[in-house]
BALOBA-1460 file (C-alpha; in Angstrom, 3 decimals):
// residues 68
<rec num="1" residu="m" x="135.121" y="91.678" z="145.579"/>
<rec num="2" residu="g" x="136.767" y="88.852" z="143.816"/>
<rec num="3" residu="k" x="137.573" y="85.240" z="144.500"/>
<rec num="4" residu="g" x="136.254" y="85.295" z="148.043"/>
<rec num="5" residu="d" x="132.942" y="86.986" z="147.231"/>
<rec num="6" residu="k" x="130.225" y="84.336" z="146.838"/>
<rec num="7" residu="k" x="127.891" y="86.752" z="145.034"/>
<rec num="8" residu="t" x="130.151" y="87.323" z="142.028"/>
<rec num="9" residu="r" x="130.810" y="84.989" z="139.127"/>
<rec num="10" residu="r" x="134.514" y="84.669" z="139.970"/>
<rec num="11" residu="g" x="133.655" y="83.815" z="143.557"/>
<rec num="12" residu="k" x="131.230" y="81.119" z="142.457"/>
<rec num="13" residu="v" x="133.822" y="79.614" z="140.113"/>
<rec num="14" residu="t" x="136.359" y="79.512" z="142.944"/>
<rec num="15" residu="a" x="133.862" y="78.056" z="145.417"/>
<rec num="16" residu="g" x="132.529" y="75.615" z="142.813"/>
<rec num="17" residu="s" x="128.918" y="76.604" z="143.383"/>
<rec num="18" residu="y" x="126.125" y="77.675" z="141.074"/>
<rec num="19" residu="g" x="123.434" y="80.326" z="141.297"/>
<rec num="20" residu="k" x="121.771" y="83.150" z="139.410"/>
<rec num="21" residu="t" x="125.060" y="84.720" z="138.354"/>
<rec num="22" residu="r" x="126.487" y="81.359" z="137.259"/>
<rec num="23" residu="p" x="123.697" y="79.124" z="135.953"/>
<rec num="24" residu="r" x="124.369" y="75.530" z="135.061"/>
<rec num="25" residu="k" x="124.378" y="74.447" z="131.453"/>
<rec num="26" residu="s" x="121.315" y="72.462" z="130.494"/>
<rec num="27" residu="g" x="122.262" y="68.811" z="130.041"/>
<rec num="28" residu="t" x="120.013" y="67.930" z="127.141"/>
<rec num="29" residu="v" x="119.067" y="70.028" z="124.186"/>
<rec num="30" residu="k" x="116.232" y="68.839" z="122.007"/>
<rec num="31" residu="v" x="116.809" y="69.420" z="118.323"/>
<rec num="32" residu="t" x="113.749" y="69.185" z="116.162"/>
<rec num="33" residu="a" x="113.955" y="68.638" z="112.440"/>
<rec num="34" residu="p" x="112.368" y="71.333" z="110.308"/>
<rec num="35" residu="k" x="108.977" y="70.422" z="108.928"/>
<rec num="36" residu="v" x="109.066" y="69.409" z="105.291"/>
<rec num="37" residu="e" x="105.871" y="69.753" z="103.331"/>
<rec num="38" residu="a" x="105.159" y="67.126" z="100.716"/>
<rec num="39" residu="k" x="105.118" y="68.784" z="97.325"/>
<rec num="40" residu="a" x="103.400" y="67.310" z="94.315"/>
<rec num="41" residu="e" x="106.022" y="66.427" z="91.756"/>
<rec num="42" residu="k" x="105.614" y="68.196" z="88.451"/>
<rec num="43" residu="p" x="106.939" y="66.642" z="85.277"/>
<rec num="44" residu="k" x="110.076" y="68.395" z="84.170"/>
<rec num="45" residu="k" x="110.102" y="70.117" z="80.826"/>
<rec num="46" residu="a" x="112.546" y="68.974" z="78.175"/>
<rec num="47" residu="a" x="115.639" y="71.152" z="78.054"/>
<rec num="48" residu="k" x="115.813" y="73.439" z="75.064"/>
<rec num="49" residu="p" x="119.047" y="73.347" z="73.074"/>
<rec num="50" residu="k" x="120.960" y="76.585" z="73.531"/>
<rec num="51" residu="e" x="121.802" y="78.660" z="70.518"/>
<rec num="52" residu="e" x="125.466" y="78.810" z="69.690"/>
<rec num="53" residu="v" x="127.254" y="82.139" z="69.670"/>
<rec num="54" residu="a" x="128.048" y="83.118" z="66.093"/>
<rec num="55" residu="e" x="131.201" y="85.123" z="66.781"/>
<rec num="56" residu="e" x="133.536" y="85.189" z="69.702"/>
<rec num="57" residu="k" x="135.131" y="88.510" z="70.498"/>
<rec num="58" residu="p" x="138.902" y="88.451" z="70.940"/>
<rec num="59" residu="k" x="140.096" y="89.425" z="74.374"/>
<rec num="60" residu="t" x="141.704" y="92.821" z="74.669"/>
<rec num="61" residu="t" x="144.896" y="93.194" z="76.607"/>
<rec num="62" residu="r" x="145.448" y="96.042" z="79.007"/>
<rec num="63" residu="k" x="148.266" y="98.440" z="78.455"/>
<rec num="64" residu="k" x="150.710" y="98.886" z="81.246"/>
<rec num="65" residu="k" x="150.999" y="102.305" z="82.830"/>
<rec num="66" residu="t" x="154.587" y="102.573" z="81.662"/>
<rec num="67" residu="e" x="153.569" y="102.065" z="78.011"/>
<rec num="68" residu="e" x="151.036" y="104.928" z="77.952"/>
């Protein structure tokens, strides 16, 4: 069983034939676009101004293991 066997995939590749074990690739593939539903546009609300942060916390630095 190998290159000379016409029933195996390797044998069909060697012989250059096609069959159930080595089907041909389909030539054309139809690609359909996904359906897009029309949505009613809603008026956008005005953006609210964000409140500013009163205090910013200073970043803490990590101690190295050698300093502990």
